[in-house]
C-alpha positions, 0 to 999 in steps of 0.5 A, a space after each residue: 568381676 572381670 570382663 571376658 571376650 566371647 567368640 563373637 569377637 572379630 579381632 578389630 582391636 577397638 577394645 585394646 585401644 580403649 582399655 585404660 589398664 592395658 589389660 587387653 591383648 591380641 590372642 591367637 584368634 580373638 582378643 583376651 582380657 587379663 583378669 589380673 589387670 582388668 578393673 571392670 570399668 566397662 570401657 571395652 564393652 561399651 566400645 565393642 562393635 559386636 557386643 562380644 565383651 561380657 561380665 564374667 
């Protein structure tokens, strides 16, 4: 089960910096997670300052 980034995202980029799989990239307004690359490690959710990343 991959994680997803919710509307609470402030586009700070911290999640992309900590993702060991490179599954997170900058979208149009918020960052997005590629579910094909996400290994569900949770590093991004732990690092997110706004708790915008949740299990899908």
